[in-house]
Structures are given as structure tokens and as C-alpha cells.
C-alpha positions in Angstrom: -184.5 65.4 41.4 -181.9 62.7 41.9 -178.3 63.9 42.5 -175.2 62.3 41.1 -174.2 61.1 44.6 -177.5 59.3 45.1 -177.1 57.7 41.7 -173.5 56.6 42.5 -174.7 55.0 45.8 -177.7 53.3 44.1 -175.6 51.6 41.4 -172.5 50.8 43.5 -170.2 53.4 42.2 -169.2 54.7 45.5 -165.5 55.3 46.5 -164.2 53.0 49.0 -163.0 55.3 51.8 -161.0 52.4 53.3 -158.6 52.1 50.4 -156.3 55.1 51.3 -156.1 53.8 54.9 -155.1 50.3 53.8 -152.4 51.6 51.3 -151.1 54.0 54.0 -151.0 51.2 56.6 -149.2 48.9 54.2 -146.5 51.6 53.3 -146.1 52.3 57.0 -145.6 48.6 57.8 -143.0 48.3 55.0 -141.1 51.3 56.4 -141.1 49.9 60.0 -139.9 46.5 58.7 -137.1 48.1 56.7 -135.9 50.2 59.6 -136.2 47.2 61.9 -134.0 45.0 59.7 -131.4 47.8 59.3 -131.2 48.1 63.1 -130.9 44.3 63.7 -128.3 43.8 60.9 -126.3 46.7 62.3 -126.3 45.5 65.8 -125.3 42.0 64.7 -122.0 43.5 63.3 -121.3 45.9 66.0 -118.4 45.7 68.4 -118.4 47.2 71.9 -115.0 48.4 73.4 -114.3 49.2 77.0 -111.2 50.8 78.4 -109.8 48.8 81.3 -106.8 51.0 82.1 -103.6 52.5 80.8 -100.0 52.8 81.9 -97.7 55.6 80.9 -94.4 53.7 80.4 -92.2 56.7 79.6 -92.4 60.1 77.8 -92.9 58.3 74.4 -94.9 55.2 75.3 -98.3 54.4 76.8 -99.8 50.9 77.2 -103.6 50.6 76.9 -105.6 47.7 78.3 -109.1 47.1 76.9 -111.7 44.5 76.1 -113.9 44.0 73.1 -117.3 42.3 73.0 -118.8 41.3 69.7 -119.7 38.5 67.3 -117.7 35.4 67.9 -115.3 34.2 65.2 -114.8 37.5 63.3 -111.8 39.7 63.0 -111.9 43.1 64.6 -109.9 46.2 64.1 -109.6 48.9 66.8 -108.2 52.5 66.7 -106.4 53.3 70.0 -105.2 56.8 70.9 -103.0 58.5 73.5 -103.9 61.9 74.8 -102.0 64.7 76.5 -103.2 66.8 79.4 -105.0 69.1 77.1 -106.7 66.2 75.4 -104.7 66.5 72.2 -103.8 63.3 70.4 -100.1 62.5 70.9 -100.2 58.9 69.6 -102.4 56.7 67.5 -102.4 53.0 66.6 -104.6 50.7 64.6 -104.7 47.2 66.1 -106.0 44.3 64.1 -107.4 41.5 66.3 -107.8 38.0 64.9 -111.0 36.1 65.4 -111.4 34.8 69.0 -113.1 31.8 70.4 -115.2 33.9 72.8 -117.5 36.9 72.6 -115.3 38.9 75.0 -111.5 39.4 74.5 -109.2 41.3 76.9 -106.2 42.8 75.1 -103.4 45.4 75.6 -101.4 47.4 73.1 -98.4 49.8 73.3 -98.7 53.1 71.6 -95.7 55.2 70.6 -96.2 58.9 71.3 -94.7 62.1 70.2 -95.0 63.7 73.6 -95.8 62.5 77.1 -99.3 61.1 77.3 -101.6 61.4 80.3 -104.1 58.8 79.1 -104.6 56.0 76.6 -108.0 54.8 75.3 -109.9 53.0 72.6 -111.3 55.5 70.1 -113.5 52.9 68.1 -113.6 49.3 67.0 -115.2 47.8 63.9 -115.6 44.4 62.2 -112.7 43.9 59.8 
């Protein structure tokens, strides 16, 4: 007696076992490409900020020196903060930096504080 499986094989009605693997591989490739593009596009618009130093001018002022590195020719905005000895925020300033001619810019900004600061630093920077 002939089984249904033997008849399917004889007349070419077998299921292709490669189809799920091909579809799965195509979906995986698309997902990898999407995440790769998201990573590349995000890194193209990122700004790196490094603290170079600070100077406590008086009980209500601190000057922060920092540098930014990012895409050339774009405006950048940075959030600076002054901290007290218990790491509480005693001063905050948003600095808008116009587009520069180089990838790296060294800057300084003065922050007014409500109490004496023990340090000043860059919190974050972003492309404006």
C-alpha cells in the first residue's frame, strides 16, 4: 500500500524545508541592517564632551573649562553644572555653542551658584 507521503514525493508535492530558513535569515538580516543604521546615524550626530578643569572664583561663581568633539559645522548645546561638597547641584547653565570650523573646540563658561561650589563640570551636550 502506498502512503500519502510516498505519493507526495512521487508527484513533487513535498514541502521545501529550506523556505522557513530562508525567510528567517531574511528577517534576521533586515533587523541587523536596521539596528546598524540606527547606530551609525546616532553616532554621526553625537557630541563628546570632556572636562578640562574648573576654578572656584568666589562663593557664588565657578568657571568651567571643557572641550567638545563632534560633527564639524553644527551648533551644539551643553548643560553645565556646579556641585557642592555633597555632590548637590548648586548651579546650572545651558551654553549654546555656534558652529565651529574644527571638530574639537575648547571653551569655558562661568556658572552662577546659590552656594559655594567645590567642582564644575559638563553634564551633557547635544546637537542643537
